[in-house]
Backbone as ProteinMPNN parsed JSONL, in Angstrom:
{"seq_chain_A": "XXXXXXXXXXXXXXXXXXXXXXXXXXXXXXXXXXXXXXXXXXXXXXXXXXXXXXXXXXXXXXXXXXXXXXXXXXXXXXXXXXXXXXXXXXXXXXXXXXXXXXXXXXXXXXXXXXXXXXXXXXXXXXXXXXXXXXXXXXXXXXXXXXXXXXXXXXXXXXXXXXXXXXXXXXXXXXXXXXXXXXXXXXXXXXXXXXXXXXXXXXXXXXXXXXXXXXXXXX", "coords_chain_A": {"N_chain_A": [[18.75, -22.003, 9.313], [18.905, -24.178, 6.316], [21.318, -24.638, 4.81], [23.401, -26.436, 4.077], [24.445, -28.18, 2.16], [25.241, -30.2, -0.413], [23.934, -30.353, -2.946], [23.647, -32.89, -5.202], [21.594, -32.937, -7.15], [21.604, -31.035, -8.382], [23.532, -30.059, -9.687], [24.86, -29.514, -12.834], [25.053, -26.917, -11.868], [25.38, -26.545, -8.863], [28.201, -27.195, -8.91], [29.839, -25.203, -8.062], [28.66, -23.622, -6.724], [26.653, -22.838, -3.86], [23.331, -24.031, -3.368], [21.849, -22.743, -2.423], [22.213, -19.901, -3.01], [22.022, -20.082, -5.912], [20.134, -17.829, -8.101], [16.7, -16.425, -8.556], [14.493, -14.368, -9.572], [16.47, -11.771, -9.692], [17.217, -12.266, -7.482], [19.405, -13.902, -4.728], [18.328, -17.173, -3.412], [18.166, -17.652, -0.648], [18.357, -15.437, -0.399], [15.731, -14.701, -0.894], [14.503, -15.966, 1.083], [15.528, -14.532, 4.024], [14.351, -12.023, 3.668], [11.42, -12.972, 3.708], [11.46, -13.748, 6.448], [12.259, -11.816, 8.16], [10.378, -10.124, 7.549], [8.477, -11.124, 9.049], [9.363, -10.419, 11.201], [11.266, -11.576, 12.452], [14.9, -11.732, 13.189], [16.846, -12.96, 14.186], [18.781, -14.956, 12.659], [20.114, -18.372, 12.262], [22.093, -19.844, 9.946], [23.309, -23.049, 8.526], [26.896, -24.34, 6.877], [28.71, -25.997, 4.624], [29.345, -27.026, 1.574], [30.937, -24.885, 0.121], [30.661, -22.85, 1.498], [31.907, -21.023, 2.073], [31.378, -19.267, 0.216], [28.636, -18.908, 1.123], [29.348, -17.359, 3.48], [30.765, -15.225, 2.654], [28.584, -13.742, 0.974], [26.426, -13.349, 2.428], [27.472, -11.862, 4.643], [27.513, -10.411, 7.809], [24.322, -10.245, 8.172], [23.223, -7.859, 8.297], [23.105, -6.022, 6.415], [20.828, -7.055, 5.028], [18.864, -6.406, 7.415], [19.041, -7.867, 9.598], [20.454, -10.294, 12.139], [22.894, -12.772, 11.759], [24.368, -15.49, 12.236], [26.804, -17.958, 11.552], [26.964, -21.96, 11.591], [29.202, -24.014, 10.936], [29.968, -26.873, 9.608], [32.426, -28.061, 8.405], [33.977, -29.641, 5.851], [32.071, -32.22, 4.869], [28.852, -31.805, 4.797], [25.867, -32.53, 7.464], [23.837, -33.595, 7.242], [19.814, -33.208, 7.397], [18.65, -33.554, 10.239], [21.344, -34.11, 11.465], [22.561, -31.623, 11.089], [21.084, -29.61, 12.214], [21.018, -30.756, 15.165], [23.504, -29.734, 15.164], [23.507, -27.447, 15.385], [22.366, -26.353, 17.98], [23.439, -25.058, 20.188], [23.584, -22.394, 19.118], [21.102, -21.04, 19.433], [18.06, -20.138, 21.1], [16.518, -20.79, 24.225], [13.713, -21.549, 23.549], [11.062, -23.167, 21.786], [12.065, -23.191, 17.706], [12.296, -21.905, 14.478], [13.128, -24.072, 11.232], [13.864, -23.461, 8.003], [14.688, -25.409, 4.803], [16.78, -24.08, 3.01], [16.856, -23.983, -0.169], [14.467, -24.216, -1.192], [11.238, -22.895, -2.358], [8.9, -20.572, -2.125], [5.948, -18.542, -1.043], [5.015, -18.439, 1.523], [4.017, -16.913, 4.725], [6.113, -16.681, 7.553], [4.996, -15.711, 9.461], [2.807, -16.7, 11.571], [3.313, -19.236, 12.838], [3.374, -21.56, 15.325], [4.018, -23.83, 18.339], [2.805, -25.804, 20.207], [2.604, -26.557, 23.711], [2.899, -29.021, 24.944], [3.591, -30.152, 22.692], [6.811, -31.371, 20.164], [6.975, -30.31, 17.788], [6.169, -28.614, 14.594], [4.894, -28.742, 11.557], [4.611, -27.568, 8.294], [2.466, -28.564, 5.559], [2.353, -29.817, 2.44], [0.511, -29.743, -0.681], [1.152, -32.979, -2.897], [4.067, -32.285, -4.89], [5.062, -33.139, -8.227], [7.455, -34.778, -7.907], [7.477, -36.462, -5.673], [4.952, -38.096, -5.615], [3.839, -39.667, -3.768], [3.779, -38.457, -0.926], [4.66, -37.469, 2.613], [3.391, -37.301, 5.355], [0.754, -37.89, 6.936], [-2.408, -35.714, 7.935], [-4.016, -35.213, 10.091], [-6.904, -33.333, 11.86], [-5.588, -31.199, 12.706], [-2.975, -32.414, 13.473], [-0.215, -34.191, 12.926], [0.618, -37.153, 11.559], [2.652, -40.447, 10.999], [1.325, -42.355, 9.37], [-1.336, -43.638, 7.143], [-3.994, -41.81, 4.92], [-4.977, -39.263, 2.907], [-1.674, -38.695, 2.057], [0.442, -35.927, 2.902], [3.048, -33.53, 1.735], [6.338, -33.001, 3.451], [7.357, -29.916, 3.298], [9.33, -28.877, 4.332], [9.604, -26.744, 6.306], [9.576, -25.886, 9.551], [8.731, -25.759, 13.161], [10.67, -26.467, 16.303], [11.306, -28.238, 19.314], [14.05, -28.13, 21.576], [13.998, -30.498, 22.577], [13.571, -32.405, 20.484], [15.673, -33.469, 19.495], [17.088, -34.67, 21.989], [19.15, -37.044, 23.543], [20.362, -38.016, 21.056], [23.017, -38.608, 19.181], [25.768, -36.6, 18.058], [26.655, -35.646, 14.495], [26.195, -37.302, 11.461], [22.68, -37.245, 10.134], [19.468, -37.974, 9.365], [16.325, -35.579, 9.527], [13.797, -36.711, 9.323], [13.011, -39.046, 10.412], [13.026, -38.697, 12.948], [11.089, -37.053, 13.168], [9.055, -38.303, 12.115], [8.647, -40.418, 14.662], [8.263, -38.447, 16.765], [6.117, -38.127, 15.838], [4.641, -40.166, 15.909], [4.438, -40.307, 18.292], [2.445, -38.977, 19.094], [3.165, -36.241, 18.896], [3.036, -34.394, 17.444], [2.385, -31.661, 15.625], [0.661, -29.478, 12.598], [-0.045, -27.636, 9.791], [-1.621, -27.807, 6.35], [-0.884, -26.165, 3.197], [-1.598, -24.429, 0.461], [-0.626, -22.62, -1.438], [1.889, -20.884, -3.41], [4.988, -22.882, -3.671], [8.021, -24.341, -4.015], [10.21, -27.041, -4.548], [13.7, -26.762, -4.606], [15.025, -28.411, -6.765], [16.515, -28.968, -8.44], [18.053, -28.561, -12.049], [16.094, -27.855, -14.044], [13.729, -27.772, -12.836], [14.18, -25.212, -11.22], [14.942, -23.525, -13.767], [12.344, -24.073, -14.699], [10.773, -22.338, -12.769], [12.222, -19.913, -12.844], [10.608, -18.881, -15.423], [8.496, -19.041, -14.831], [7.87, -17.144, -12.805], [8.917, -15.205, -14.265], [6.796, -14.45, -16.06], [4.852, -13.357, -14.729], [6.124, -10.932, -14.362]], "CA_chain_A": [[18.67, -22.123, 8.218], [19.452, -25.48, 5.792], [22.298, -24.151, 3.346], [24.794, -26.798, 3.919], [24.068, -29.473, 1.316], [26.267, -30.435, -1.494], [23.113, -30.355, -4.131], [24.314, -33.237, -6.07], [20.959, -33.265, -8.503], [21.061, -29.205, -9.02], [24.803, -30.665, -10.376], [26.429, -28.963, -12.601], [25.36, -24.974, -11.775], [25.929, -26.591, -7.635], [29.675, -27.461, -8.877], [30.633, -23.685, -7.773], [28.078, -22.37, -5.939], [25.7, -23.826, -2.737], [21.991, -24.404, -3.965], [20.701, -21.105, -1.559], [22.676, -19.071, -4.293], [21.323, -19.793, -7.01], [19.286, -16.897, -8.13], [15.74, -16.577, -8.986], [14.051, -12.852, -9.706], [17.69, -11.167, -9.496], [17.806, -12.638, -5.742], [19.703, -15.361, -4.307], [17.104, -18.256, -3.069], [18.594, -17.52, 0.99], [18.181, -13.818, 0.306], [14.275, -14.716, -0.587], [14.107, -16.236, 2.758], [15.612, -13.974, 4.579], [13.029, -11.197, 3.493], [10.299, -13.254, 4.168], [11.732, -13.688, 7.918], [12.425, -10.083, 8.394], [8.659, -9.543, 7.547], [7.717, -11.733, 9.888], [9.734, -10.164, 12.568], [12.043, -12.973, 12.755], [15.347, -10.936, 12.774], [18.33, -13.571, 14.682], [18.87, -16.169, 11.825], [21.536, -19.356, 12.175], [22.635, -20.666, 8.928], [24.665, -23.737, 8.912], [27.629, -24.497, 6.482], [29.416, -26.61, 4.594], [29.647, -27.025, 0.67], [31.035, -23.823, -1.211], [30.378, -22.661, 2.793], [32.802, -19.381, 2.468], [30.717, -18.669, -0.646], [27.756, -18.05, 1.545], [29.587, -16.129, 4.134], [31.064, -13.682, 1.992], [27.495, -13.213, 0.611], [25.348, -12.351, 3.39], [27.937, -11.623, 5.947], [26.8, -10.838, 9.436], [22.945, -10.017, 7.942], [23.093, -6.255, 8.915], [22.672, -5.487, 4.889], [19.359, -7.614, 4.945], [17.884, -5.463, 8.693], [19.061, -9.122, 10.539], [21.438, -10.822, 12.939], [23.612, -13.637, 11.024], [25.5, -16.573, 12.732], [26.765, -19.424, 10.998], [27.211, -23.217, 12.228], [29.823, -24.819, 10.424], [29.649, -28.437, 9.636], [33.447, -28.516, 8.078], [33.752, -30.316, 4.858], [31.092, -32.854, 4.934], [27.172, -31.712, 5.524], [25.6, -33.277, 8.413], [22.584, -34.062, 6.912], [18.919, -32.706, 7.74], [19.243, -33.906, 11.464], [22.852, -33.648, 12.124], [22.968, -30.029, 10.99], [20.058, -28.793, 13.316], [21.381, -30.793, 16.308], [24.82, -29.043, 15.455], [23.12, -25.968, 15.648], [21.375, -26.475, 18.889], [23.658, -24.338, 20.781], [23.272, -21.135, 18.596], [19.761, -20.753, 19.766], [17.786, -19.738, 21.945], [15.858, -22.136, 25.093], [12.705, -21.95, 23.153], [11.069, -23.343, 19.783], [12.833, -22.412, 17.005], [11.8, -22.556, 13.254], [14.005, -24.445, 10.519], [13.622, -23.45, 6.785], [15.192, -25.806, 4.19], [17.528, -22.958, 2.276], [16.588, -24.646, -1.183], [12.716, -23.731, -1.665], [11.097, -21.117, -2.764], [7.788, -20.264, -1.45], [5.845, -17.448, -0.317], [4.757, -18.979, 2.748], [4.373, -15.983, 5.355], [6.259, -17.4, 8.803], [4.625, -15.309, 11.215], [1.711, -16.874, 12.766], [3.708, -20.405, 13.213], [3.661, -21.749, 16.883], [3.674, -24.553, 19.204], [1.732, -26.327, 21.882], [3.526, -26.362, 24.935], [3.563, -30.633, 25.043], [4.202, -30.963, 21.177], [7.84, -31.69, 19.758], [7.311, -30.109, 16.122], [5.194, -27.887, 14.037], [5.126, -28.871, 10.444], [4.135, -27.085, 7.415], [2.715, -29.79, 4.444], [2.097, -29.111, 0.86], [0.273, -30.825, -1.946], [2.559, -34.003, -3.33], [4.434, -32.53, -6.407], [5.615, -34.742, -9.208], [8.507, -36.117, -7.497], [7.041, -36.673, -4.611], [3.582, -38.592, -5.377], [3.117, -40.846, -2.549], [4.209, -37.546, 0.415], [5.335, -38.005, 3.689], [3.038, -37.832, 6.541], [-1.061, -37.864, 6.965], [-2.35, -34.714, 8.54], [-6.376, -35.19, 10.264], [-7.386, -32.38, 12.432], [-4.07, -30.512, 12.936], [-2.301, -33.351, 13.616], [0.332, -35.205, 11.376], [0.557, -39.173, 11.72], [3.333, -40.93, 10.367], [0.861, -43.514, 8.648], [-2.361, -42.928, 6.586], [-4.397, -41.452, 3.711], [-3.761, -38.732, 2.083], [-0.572, -38.134, 2.474], [1.044, -34.921, 2.148], [4.916, -33.642, 1.446], [7.109, -31.986, 4.023], [7.811, -28.374, 2.808], [11.293, -28.241, 4.714], [9.505, -25.45, 7.184], [9.049, -26.673, 10.659], [9.296, -25.272, 14.596], [10.759, -27.626, 16.688], [11.923, -27.658, 20.142], [15.388, -28.837, 21.579], [13.573, -32.003, 23.075], [13.747, -33.085, 19.6], [16.994, -33.956, 19.816], [17.48, -35.28, 22.885], [19.79, -38.268, 23.735], [21.188, -38.173, 19.889], [24.371, -38.408, 19.196], [26.079, -35.636, 16.998], [26.945, -36.776, 12.986], [25.302, -37.142, 10.049], [21.736, -38.011, 10.44], [18.387, -37.595, 8.211], [15.677, -35.202, 10.503], [12.718, -37.603, 9.063], [12.952, -40.479, 11.099], [12.611, -38.073, 14.469], [9.798, -36.153, 12.94], [8.108, -39.775, 12.462], [8.961, -41.165, 15.827], [7.12, -37.636, 17.399], [4.513, -37.746, 15.303], [3.967, -41.594, 16.384], [4.076, -40.527, 19.809], [1.356, -37.718, 19.166], [3.588, -35.158, 20.058], [3.37, -33.357, 16.091], [0.803, -30.512, 15.022], [0.87, -29.176, 11.415], [-0.521, -27.158, 8.863], [-1.367, -27.78, 5.395], [-0.267, -24.82, 2.699], [-1.611, -24.19, -0.094], [-0.167, -21.46, -2.094], [3.283, -21.16, -3.95], [6.406, -23.856, -2.808], [8.42, -25.722, -4.897], [11.548, -27.804, -3.629], [14.108, -26.37, -6.287], [15.939, -29.534, -6.419], [16.903, -29.735, -10.046], [18.217, -27.404, -12.565], [14.917, -28.506, -14.883], [12.78, -26.765, -11.289], [14.842, -23.602, -10.9], [14.503, -22.528, -14.579], [10.684, -23.481, -15.173], [10.044, -21.182, -11.349], [11.978, -18.57, -13.769], [9.696, -18.758, -16.663], [6.722, -18.704, -14.441], [8.285, -15.722, -12.138], [9.034, -13.926, -15.69], [5.251, -14.557, -16.763], [4.532, -12.991, -13.937], [6.758, -9.457, -14.099]], "C_chain_A": [[19.323, -23.131, 7.264], [19.848, -24.845, 5.129], [23.619, -25.59, 3.166], [24.962, -28.181, 2.498], [24.851, -29.639, 0.139], [25.067, -30.331, -2.671], [23.476, -31.164, -5.362], [23.362, -33.428, -7.453], [20.298, -31.966, -8.904], [22.481, -29.446, -9.615], [24.281, -30.231, -11.976], [26.523, -27.32, -12.057], [25.566, -25.7, -9.724], [27.553, -26.947, -7.408], [30.622, -26.615, -8.154], [29.977, -22.786, -6.752], [27.331, -23.247, -5.158], [24.64, -23.587, -3.376], [21.793, -22.902, -3.207], [21.168, -20.297, -2.1], [22.333, -19.061, -5.295], [20.299, -18.727, -7.349], [17.896, -17.018, -9.159], [14.866, -14.722, -8.755], [15.106, -11.843, -9.42], [17.864, -11.153, -8.109], [17.928, -13.88, -5.383], [18.43, -16.162, -3.199], [17.41, -17.356, -1.561], [18.261, -16.201, 0.691], [16.323, -13.592, 0.287], [13.988, -14.566, 1.044], [13.744, -15.531, 4.042], [15.059, -12.818, 4.874], [12.227, -11.376, 4.467], [10.572, -13.213, 5.873], [11.783, -12.503, 8.778], [11.534, -9.675, 8.668], [7.988, -9.911, 8.634], [8.125, -11.328, 11.383], [10.947, -10.941, 13.33], [13.989, -11.796, 12.587], [17.172, -11.384, 13.506], [18.369, -14.632, 13.532], [20.807, -16.982, 11.916], [21.359, -20.039, 10.932], [23.73, -21.274, 8.765], [25.393, -23.908, 7.43], [28.562, -25.488, 6.24], [29.916, -27.022, 3.0], [29.749, -25.694, 0.457], [30.138, -22.855, 0.822], [31.022, -21.249, 2.715], [31.891, -18.647, 1.97], [29.148, -17.464, 0.678], [28.09, -16.634, 2.847], [29.577, -14.985, 3.777], [29.323, -13.311, 1.625], [26.545, -12.511, 1.417], [26.275, -12.063, 4.43], [27.061, -11.38, 7.242], [25.375, -10.493, 9.436], [22.404, -8.099, 8.224], [22.746, -5.671, 7.059], [20.961, -5.967, 4.524], [18.187, -6.75, 6.613], [18.089, -6.799, 9.208], [20.299, -9.272, 10.583], [22.025, -12.515, 12.056], [24.488, -14.615, 11.802], [25.699, -17.617, 12.351], [26.972, -20.862, 12.106], [28.132, -23.73, 11.248], [30.31, -26.11, 10.484], [31.336, -28.81, 9.162], [33.175, -29.021, 6.491], [32.75, -31.024, 4.085], [29.83, -32.074, 5.405], [26.83, -32.794, 6.194], [23.936, -34.295, 8.31], [21.322, -32.919, 7.248], [19.458, -31.972, 9.657], [20.706, -33.489, 11.692], [22.887, -31.922, 12.041], [22.397, -29.262, 12.133], [20.36, -28.988, 14.723], [22.792, -30.091, 16.354], [24.556, -27.865, 16.378], [22.569, -25.2, 16.821], [22.325, -24.949, 19.912], [23.778, -22.414, 20.42], [21.989, -20.513, 18.771], [19.574, -20.758, 20.697], [16.707, -21.041, 23.076], [14.503, -22.388, 24.624], [12.479, -22.329, 21.904], [11.333, -22.604, 19.131], [12.208, -22.717, 15.155], [12.817, -22.917, 11.827], [13.293, -24.2, 9.176], [14.989, -23.963, 5.942], [15.74, -24.419, 3.017], [16.974, -22.915, 0.721], [15.003, -24.486, -1.736], [12.71, -22.72, -1.677], [9.258, -21.521, -2.368], [7.343, -18.626, -1.036], [4.474, -17.356, 0.567], [4.954, -17.953, 3.807], [4.835, -16.708, 7.053], [6.104, -17.022, 9.998], [4.103, -15.997, 11.852], [2.267, -18.551, 12.739], [3.851, -20.36, 14.561], [3.633, -22.903, 17.159], [3.679, -24.896, 19.919], [2.491, -26.648, 22.458], [3.768, -28.087, 24.813], [3.903, -31.028, 23.426], [5.82, -30.409, 20.78], [8.062, -30.803, 18.77], [6.007, -29.404, 15.763], [5.427, -27.778, 12.541], [4.073, -28.379, 9.457], [4.13, -27.849, 6.428], [2.229, -29.151, 3.668], [1.569, -30.01, 0.227], [1.368, -31.173, -2.343], [2.97, -33.367, -4.913], [4.999, -33.358, -7.376], [6.276, -35.983, -8.895], [8.725, -36.178, -6.215], [5.579, -37.378, -4.55], [3.27, -39.071, -3.913], [3.599, -39.492, -0.779], [4.87, -38.679, 1.645], [4.452, -37.946, 4.757], [1.385, -37.327, 6.15], [-1.079, -36.323, 7.74], [-4.256, -34.836, 8.555], [-5.799, -34.377, 11.891], [-6.13, -31.859, 13.22], [-3.421, -31.079, 13.68], [-1.687, -34.525, 12.832], [0.879, -36.359, 11.984], [1.645, -39.467, 10.527], [2.67, -42.046, 9.428], [-0.591, -43.255, 8.097], [-2.901, -42.339, 5.543], [-4.996, -40.189, 3.6], [-2.907, -38.439, 2.647], [-0.326, -36.775, 1.898], [2.667, -34.94, 2.279], [5.132, -32.598, 2.484], [7.764, -30.554, 3.342], [9.197, -28.15, 2.967], [11.188, -26.653, 5.569], [8.892, -26.363, 8.077], [9.4, -25.887, 11.881], [9.589, -26.451, 15.331], [11.263, -27.208, 18.21], [13.072, -28.641, 20.414], [15.023, -30.35, 21.866], [13.798, -32.951, 22.296], [14.499, -33.907, 19.347], [17.465, -34.481, 20.872], [18.04, -37.036, 22.671], [20.482, -38.457, 22.319], [22.17, -37.59, 19.779], [24.824, -37.801, 18.151], [26.376, -37.002, 15.745], [26.025, -36.293, 12.334], [23.978, -38.201, 10.329], [20.422, -37.262, 9.363], [17.194, -36.467, 9.922], [14.467, -36.039, 10.486], [12.256, -38.755, 10.191], [12.312, -40.077, 12.592], [11.704, -37.451, 14.299], [8.65, -37.739, 13.173], [7.791, -40.542, 13.915], [7.799, -40.045, 16.707], [5.938, -37.595, 17.067], [3.373, -39.22, 15.715], [3.195, -41.455, 18.101], [3.097, -39.281, 20.089], [1.434, -36.877, 19.715], [3.849, -34.297, 18.609], [2.216, -32.961, 15.545], [1.664, -29.839, 13.54], [-0.221, -28.756, 10.464], [-0.521, -27.463, 7.643], [-1.64, -26.281, 4.356], [0.053, -25.311, 0.932], [-1.329, -23.183, -1.702], [1.215, -22.107, -2.894], [3.801, -21.904, -3.641], [6.464, -24.858, -3.597], [10.027, -26.28, -4.15], [12.713, -27.944, -5.108], [15.441, -27.64, -5.978], [16.997, -29.692, -7.977], [17.104, -28.27, -10.615], [16.593, -26.902, -13.856], [13.727, -27.341, -13.394], [13.033, -25.477, -11.55], [14.51, -22.918, -12.656], [12.767, -23.193, -14.863], [10.522, -22.745, -13.62], [11.065, -19.79, -12.312], [11.587, -18.181, -14.453], [8.588, -18.385, -16.04], [7.247, -17.659, -13.788], [8.428, -14.76, -13.949], [7.687, -13.83, -16.327], [4.55, -13.954, -15.772], [4.847, -11.339, -13.573], [5.785, -8.873, -15.21]], "O_chain_A": [[20.546, -23.008, 7.328], [19.028, -24.165, 4.512], [24.498, -25.638, 2.306], [25.944, -28.906, 2.339], [25.052, -28.489, -0.25], [25.709, -30.146, -3.705], [23.641, -30.59, -6.439], [23.808, -33.845, -8.522], [19.21, -31.707, -9.419], [22.549, -28.527, -10.431], [23.189, -30.705, -12.289], [27.541, -26.653, -11.872], [26.182, -24.774, -9.197], [28.13, -27.005, -6.322], [31.736, -26.923, -7.729], [30.359, -21.772, -6.168], [27.229, -24.406, -5.56], [24.856, -22.723, -4.226], [21.535, -21.968, -3.966], [20.507, -19.305, -1.791], [22.25, -17.964, -5.848], [19.345, -18.863, -6.582], [17.935, -17.548, -10.269], [14.837, -14.142, -7.67], [14.65, -10.875, -8.811], [18.5, -10.278, -7.521], [17.112, -14.792, -5.518], [17.805, -15.549, -2.333], [16.768, -16.311, -1.452], [17.77, -15.636, 1.669], [15.679, -12.807, 0.983], [13.559, -13.712, 1.819], [12.763, -15.56, 4.785], [15.095, -12.387, 6.027], [12.046, -10.748, 5.51], [9.756, -12.564, 6.528], [11.365, -12.377, 9.929], [11.361, -8.972, 9.664], [7.087, -9.258, 9.16], [7.566, -11.674, 12.423], [11.363, -10.849, 14.485], [13.988, -11.08, 11.585], [18.208, -10.719, 13.472], [17.488, -15.427, 13.859], [21.952, -16.556, 11.765], [20.436, -20.85, 10.86], [24.848, -20.759, 8.769], [24.594, -23.641, 6.533], [29.233, -25.959, 7.158], [31.076, -27.431, 3.044], [28.68, -25.092, 0.564], [28.993, -22.404, 0.853], [30.516, -20.36, 3.399], [31.414, -17.672, 2.551], [28.876, -16.284, 0.899], [27.516, -15.569, 3.075], [28.917, -14.007, 4.13], [28.927, -12.348, 2.281], [26.003, -11.426, 1.206], [25.626, -11.995, 5.473], [26.1, -12.065, 7.59], [24.907, -10.372, 10.568], [21.318, -7.52, 8.27], [21.957, -4.74, 6.895], [20.133, -5.308, 3.896], [16.959, -6.675, 6.622], [16.944, -7.209, 9.399], [21.159, -8.855, 9.808], [21.115, -13.326, 11.881], [25.633, -14.171, 11.895], [24.888, -18.487, 12.667], [27.113, -20.697, 13.317], [27.389, -23.974, 10.298], [31.06, -26.447, 11.401], [31.664, -29.932, 9.547], [32.091, -28.725, 5.988], [32.47, -30.706, 2.929], [29.883, -31.696, 6.576], [27.226, -33.909, 5.858], [23.324, -35.153, 8.946], [21.699, -31.755, 7.377], [20.024, -30.987, 10.131], [20.98, -32.38, 12.152], [23.239, -31.185, 12.961], [23.012, -28.472, 12.849], [20.203, -28.088, 15.548], [23.275, -29.853, 17.46], [25.007, -27.457, 17.448], [22.333, -23.994, 16.878], [21.683, -23.943, 20.213], [23.98, -21.494, 21.212], [21.801, -19.422, 18.232], [20.384, -21.187, 21.519], [16.266, -22.067, 22.557], [13.941, -23.358, 25.134], [13.241, -22.077, 20.971], [11.133, -21.414, 19.372], [11.742, -23.809, 14.828], [13.305, -21.905, 11.324], [12.156, -24.662, 9.082], [16.082, -23.414, 6.083], [14.901, -23.915, 2.271], [16.632, -21.8, 0.327], [14.704, -24.77, -2.896], [13.464, -21.81, -1.335], [8.683, -22.609, -2.4], [8.138, -17.72, -0.786], [3.442, -16.689, 0.486], [6.155, -17.864, 4.062], [3.93, -17.218, 7.712], [6.543, -17.409, 11.081], [4.652, -16.218, 12.932], [1.278, -19.263, 12.565], [4.349, -19.375, 15.106], [3.152, -23.523, 16.21], [4.53, -24.547, 20.737], [3.407, -27.192, 21.842], [4.927, -28.422, 24.571], [4.409, -32.097, 23.085], [6.123, -29.239, 21.012], [9.21, -30.373, 18.664], [4.968, -29.521, 16.413], [6.1, -26.824, 12.152], [2.88, -28.635, 9.615], [5.229, -28.17, 5.976], [1.69, -28.064, 3.876], [1.978, -31.158, 0.397], [2.387, -30.483, -2.372], [2.416, -33.765, -5.938], [5.426, -34.448, -6.996], [6.147, -37.183, -9.136], [9.799, -36.016, -5.637], [4.979, -37.269, -3.481], [2.384, -38.652, -3.168], [3.646, -39.991, 0.346], [5.282, -39.839, 1.685], [4.784, -38.898, 5.463], [1.023, -36.562, 5.256], [-0.032, -35.785, 8.099], [-5.189, -34.692, 7.764], [-4.872, -34.622, 12.664], [-5.864, -32.243, 14.359], [-3.102, -30.484, 14.709], [-2.258, -35.468, 12.286], [1.617, -36.301, 12.968], [1.61, -38.94, 9.415], [3.449, -42.668, 8.706], [-1.147, -42.434, 8.826], [-1.941, -42.219, 4.782], [-5.777, -40.05, 4.541], [-3.031, -37.907, 3.751], [-0.698, -36.42, 0.78], [3.386, -35.845, 2.702], [4.458, -31.57, 2.566], [8.921, -30.589, 2.925], [10.01, -27.568, 2.248], [12.028, -25.754, 5.61], [8.082, -27.255, 7.827], [10.443, -25.247, 11.752], [8.907, -27.455, 15.125], [11.6, -26.042, 18.416], [13.205, -29.696, 19.795], [15.697, -31.279, 21.421], [14.122, -34.078, 22.672], [14.187, -35.041, 18.985], [18.607, -34.892, 20.662], [17.564, -37.924, 21.964], [21.409, -39.258, 22.445], [22.415, -36.424, 20.088], [24.423, -38.276, 17.089], [26.38, -38.233, 15.762], [25.285, -35.316, 12.447], [24.027, -39.398, 10.609], [20.541, -36.199, 8.755], [17.402, -36.723, 11.108], [13.951, -36.195, 11.593], [11.127, -39.068, 10.57], [11.484, -40.713, 13.244], [11.189, -37.07, 15.35], [7.837, -38.049, 14.043], [6.749, -41.162, 14.131], [6.759, -40.47, 17.21], [4.941, -37.198, 17.669], [2.152, -39.361, 15.792], [2.266, -41.95, 18.739], [3.029, -38.715, 21.18], [0.704, -36.411, 20.589], [4.82, -33.542, 18.595], [1.284, -33.633, 15.104], [2.884, -29.732, 13.411], [-1.23, -29.45, 10.339], [0.652, -27.532, 7.275], [-2.464, -25.433, 4.698], [0.939, -25.93, 0.343], [-1.922, -23.27, -2.777], [1.543, -23.289, -2.999], [3.105, -22.249, -2.686], [5.709, -25.781, -3.903], [10.676, -25.693, -3.285], [12.705, -28.68, -6.094], [16.407, -27.647, -5.215], [17.935, -30.431, -8.278], [16.687, -27.211, -10.147], [16.304, -25.783, -14.279], [13.211, -26.233, -13.535], [12.219, -24.699, -12.047], [13.869, -21.871, -12.74], [12.026, -22.341, -15.353], [9.291, -22.75, -13.601], [10.506, -18.697, -12.395], [11.854, -16.993, -14.63], [7.779, -17.573, -16.491], [6.967, -16.738, -14.555], [7.858, -13.747, -14.357], [7.575, -12.989, -17.218], [3.34, -14.033, -15.98], [4.174, -10.632, -12.823], [5.81, -7.673, -15.483]]}, "name": "protein", "num_of_chains": 1, "seq": "XXXXXXXXXXXXXXXXXXXXXXXXXXXXXXXXXXXXXXXXXXXXXXXXXXXXXXXXXXXXXXXXXXXXXXXXXXXXXXXXXXXXXXXXXXXXXXXXXXXXXXXXXXXXXXXXXXXXXXXXXXXXXXXXXXXXXXXXXXXXXXXXXXXXXXXXXXXXXXXXXXXXXXXXXXXXXXXXXXXXXXXXXXXXXXXXXXXXXXXXXXXXXXXXXXXXXXXXXX"}
């Protein structure tokens, strides 16, 4: 799970707390993910750390309180971005495909059905474009993700990857999106559209909106 970012757009809330620990419905965002992963039968979770990483360690511990096992990939003082963070964590993962979830999204997506075809490097969950990303990220046709084409959808921050996606890339800070676009251009990325609840909790305003919406459903 990606939880190392500084959260610049979430300031001042993220000045003393990592975004995934911000609360929604009485629980930290990352706790909602852990619960959903456990419900899907996933018991081994790797969380990457950087900004205020010690607070995540203190809050989550070894995962026993949540019914899972948590290991940590510590990136030090400066986060390695999405691609660099996953690359650094590869040694903590098994040999097969693995699921990556952004720790600062809110969704009711069910993680269980995700899979990856033998020749594919990635499988992405795409969602309708939110107001802050009106142009989208990738096109989706007949279950295949394309770097170009219309209409485009937004990458949800939920994906299944093979280690081969990162083959030959040097360690360090780099984004994941260029690797996904290159693999999609090779015809090696599948995808699905999800029309359920999803939000990129990137700003205090979006977080407050979600809190009001959830309170209205209770």
